[in-house]
N, C-alpha and C positions, 0 to 999 in steps of 0.2 A: 569867505566861505570855506568850511572844512568838510571833508568827507563824512564825518559823523553826523552832519546835518540830517541825513536821510534815515538814520537808524530807526527802525520801528514804524516809520512812515507817519509818525504822529503829526508832524507839521503839515504834511500833505492832506491829511484828513480834515484838519481845521480849516485849511485855506480853500479846500475845494468846496466847502459849504457856503463859502462867502464870496465867491468869484463874481465879478460884475458881468453884465451882459453887453455884447457888442452886435451890431449889425453885420452880417456876412454878405459878400458880394453875390452869392448865388440866389439869395431871396428865400430859399427853401429852408435855410438853416438859421434864421434871423434870430432865434432865441438862444442860439449857442453862445457860450463864452468864447472869446477869441484870444489867442489861438486855442483850438480844441486839442485835447489829449485822447488819443485812440489806444485803447488797450490792445496791443498786438497779440492776437490769439488769446486774448485775456490778459492775465498777469503772467505771462509764459516764462518770465524770468524766475518766478517763484514756485510755480505749480505746473503740472504737465498741462501742455497747451490744449486749447479747444475742448475744455471740459466746463461743466456748469460751476465747478469750484473756482477754476481760473477766471471766468468771466465775473463771478460774484466778488472774488477778491479784488480785481481791477476796479470794480465799482466802488468797493470799500476804500480803495486807495485814491479815488477821485477822478477816475476816468470818465469822460464825457461820453464816449462811445466804446463798444466792444466789437472786435473784428472776428466774425466766423468765416473761415475758408469753407466753401461749399463744395462737396462732391456728392455723387448720386450712388444709392445702392441699387442692387439687382431689381428690386421691386419699386424703384422710382422715388424713394424717399431722400430728401437733402439732409445730410449729416455734416458735422463739422470736423473736417480733417484737413491738414495742410496739403496733402497729395492724394491722388486716387490710390497710390501705393501706401498701404497703412502699416507696413512692416515695422517701420522705425518709431511709430507713435502709439502702437498698441502692443498687447501681449500675444498677438495672434500666432506668432512663430512658436510659441510654447504650448499652443493648444493641439493636442494630437488628433482631435476630431476634425480639424481643419487642414491637417498636413497636405492632403491631396489638392488643396486649392492653390498651392504655390505654383506660380506660372511665370511666363515672360511675356510682356506687352510692349507695344510701341507707344510711348507717351510723348507727343510733340516731336516724333521722328527719332526718339531715343530709346533704345531697348532697356527695359527695367525688369528685374526678377524679383518676385515677392508675392505679397497678397494684395489683392485689389478690391476696393470697396464694392465695385460693380459685379463681383462674383459672390456677393453675400447679401442676403435678405436683411431687413432692418432687424427682424428677430434674432438672426445670427450676429449682427453687429452688436446687439445689446448684451450678448454673452461675453464680449471682449472688455478689457480695461485698459485705460490709457497709461502710457509710460512717458517719462521725460526724455526726448531724444538727444538733448545736449548733455554729454557726459560730465561737463564741468559744473553742471547745475545740480540741485538737490534731488537725489534719486529716491528720497524717503517716502514719497507719495505714490510711487509706482504701483499700479494694480488696484487703486482705491476708487477710481472714478469711471463711470460710463462714458460712452461716446454719445453726445447729445444730438438730437434732431434740431432742425431750424426752429420748428414750433416750440420746443422746450426752451430754446435760447430766448425767443421772443417773450415768452411767459415769464421768464426770470427777469428780463430787462424791464418789462412793464411793472412787475411786482416791485422790484427794487426802486424803480423811478417814483412810485407812489410812496414807498416806504421812506425814502430819502427826500421826498418833496423837492426833487430837482430833475431837470430834463437829462435823460440818459437815453442814448440812441444806439442804433445798429449799423454796422459798416461792413456788410457782406462782400466777399469776393467770390466771383464765379471762377472756379479753378479749372483751367484746360477746357474751355468751352468747345473747341473744335473737336477735341478728343471725346468729349461726352456726346457731341452730336453724332459722331461716328458710331457710337454704342447704341443709338437710339434713346439716349437718356439726356437730351438737351436740358440745360439748367435754367434758361431764362424764363420761360413761362412757368415752370415749376416754382421758381423763386417768386414770381409776381402773384401767383395763385395764393401762396402762403401769406405773402404781405397783404393782399387784399382781404383775406379772411381775417387778418389781425387788425384791418382798418388803417394800414399804413402804406397804402399804395396811392399817395397823393403828394403833391407839392406841399411842403411844410411838415410832413411827417419826419420824425427823427431818424432818417435812413439815408445813407449814401450807398450806392452800388459801384463797385470797382472791377476792373478787369485789365489784364496785360494785353488782351487781344482788342481789336478795333471794330470787327464786324458785329460782334455781339453787343457792344455798346450802341452801335448804330441801330440795331434791331430794337434794343431796349428803349432807345429814344422814341421810337414809334409807338411804344406800349405803355409808357410811364412818364409822369412829370417829376419823378424822384431825381435828385441830382446824381449825376454820373461822373466818375472819376477815371481817367485814363492812366493806368500804371505805366511806368517807363523803366525798363530794366537795362542791365549791362552785365558782362561777364566778370570783370575785375578791374583793378587799378594798376597801371603801369608804374614802374619806379618814379617816372617824372610827373605822375599824377593824372596823366590822361586815362580816360576809360578805355577799357578793352572790350572786344565783342567777339564772342565765339558761340556757335549753336549749342544749345537752343536759346541762349540769352542774347542773341544778336538782334532779333526782330520779333514782332507778334507772330504767333504760329499761323493765324489766318492769312498773314502775308506770304508765308512759305507755301501754303496750300494754293492760294490764288496766283502765285507767281509775281506778286508786286514787288518791285525793286525797292532797295533802301532798308533801313533798319531803325531800331529804337531812337538813336540820336536824331534821326530826321524828324520825329514827332516834336522835338524841342527847338528846331529852327524857327525863324519868323514864320515861314509858310506852314510848317508842321503845326505850330501852335494855332495859327489861324484856322487850319483844318479842324484840329481837335475841338476848338471852340464852337464849330457847327453842330457838334453832337454831344458834347460833354460839358460839364460845369467846373471841371477842375482836373489837375494832374497830380499824380502820386509818384515823383521821381525818387530813384534811389539817391540818398543824401549826397554822394560825391558830385552828382550834377550841379548842386548848389555850392558846395565847398568841398574841394579835393585835398589831397595831401601827397607829399612826395618823400621818398626815402633818401638816405645817404648811401651812395654806391661805394663799395670797396671791391675792387677786382671784378667789376661789372655786376655785382649782385648787391641787393639791399643789405645793409649792415645792422648788427645789434648795437644800436647807439646807446641804450640804457644799461647794457651789460648784464642782462638777466638771463643770457643764454638762449633767448628766443628772438625771432624776428617776426614782428607783427605790427599792428597799427600804432602801438605804443612807441615805436621807433620812427614814426613818420611825422613830418612837419607840415603844418597847414599851409596851403596856397591861398592867394587872394580869392574871394568868392566871385562866382559869375553873376551875370545880371539876370539869370533865369526868373527869379521871383518877380523882379520889376516887369519884365516882358509879359509874363503870364498875367499879372495883375492888370496891366494895360488892356488885355483883352477880356477882363472880367472873370478870369479863371482863378479859383482858389488853389493854393499849393499845400499839399500834405506829404512831405517826404517820409521815407522809411529807411532802415529800421534803427531805432535808437536803443542801445543796450549799455549796461553798466559795468561789465567786465573790463578790467584794466587793459587787457590785451586789445580791446576794441576801440580804445580811446587814443586819439593822436597825442603826441608828446605835449603839445601846446596846452592841452586840457589838464595837465598836472595830475592825472589820475582821478579827477573829479568829474563825474558824469553831468553834474549841475552845470559846469562850465561849457559843456558842449550844447546843452539845451538853451542856455542863455545866448550863446553865439547865434544859434539858428533863430530863436525868437527876435533877436536884434535885426537879423537879416530880413525879417518880415513874413515868415512862413505863417500860414493861417491854421496850422495844426501839425501833428506828427504822430507817427505810429511808434509805440514804445513797449518793449518787453517788461519795463519797470515803470509803470504809470506813476508810482509814488514819486519817483525822482522827477518825472516830467512835470507833475503838478506843483511840486515844491518850487522848481526852477521857474515855472510860469508865474507863481505868486512873487518870487523875488524880482522877476522881470517887471511885473506890474507896479511893484513898490518903487522900482527905479524910474519908471517912465510915466506914471499916472499920479499926478500930484495929489489927487483926492483919494486914492486907493487906501493909503495907510489909515486914514481917519475912518472910512467907512468899514475897513476890516476890523479895527479895534471896536467900533461901535456896533458891529454886526449888522450892517444895513447895506451891503454890497449885493443886494438882490436884483431881480428883473427890474428893467425899466429905469435904472439909475441914470442912464444916459438917453 
């Protein structure tokens, strides 16, 4: 495999249309191809995240699901932004009419200064335009796209699903649910009302709901049959590959508020996974929980192994994988790790600068799907994985008969 395999995404587009269907463990996504590709904030590696254009591009590149992070406006509408603080992802700071809205709020116990969605009505949000928050990515689309509502995203996904004649789904995340509850803008019932109006609040609908908190997932379990996914975070990776934990990335924030002991790592112990299985259908772990990496120490610090003058993931060496996927599967939980990205600095040295190699590694480890900023790379790698592991896939791919019900 060579890096230019992914140029233009043409291979991904062809292979997405012919991917076979497999049964999923959760029962509600049985029509999904496995493993699924989730467009993380859309195709956020290419376009400003959480815009209709980003979601549409993810679908064009073959994503099975698109992921909107949901926050609430002052008047109770759900919009797609990565955080309640919209400073980094919109042009709000350049709008003089909103300058007085700049403020400081506590989000999960951490003081943040900026502009917050809950201080704006939907009509005001619609005056803003999205920007690319990652400076290393293309800034040429800044200021072109609106901030979409959940309803607008659903309409896009349904229209594209009919247009493409393939199942495309929604994978919303309830962002900072305890924070929103404190504002009187709880997300859970608002989300379910929108899904119900769309006819998507039932088992078998093309929807997963995810959260880093546990209490709101337990509440949702009493209100919906849709598959729920427990996200699992950490703060960073130590030089030896162990995960590190520092607030607010050490534990679900509802545990902080309730005084519950323990942290995110406890959710992935045998007892923790068994607990998760009582209210959720899957886990969404940060990918180092499945396979981490270590650096080479020089004078007590990680060194620049590849000699590019920088110290980052490209200087780290992979460690043996954990048994997390197998343990989760034994309890009937699907495993959807996050987040896969194509920039060279984000790829461990073992992947030789080719993101396809990382995807192939995780597909081989048995994950049921993954969140990717670059769904074209994930889709192409998935097809290569199937060509290697499914004896009948090459023929059905060539003959364009890899449709639903092949198995």
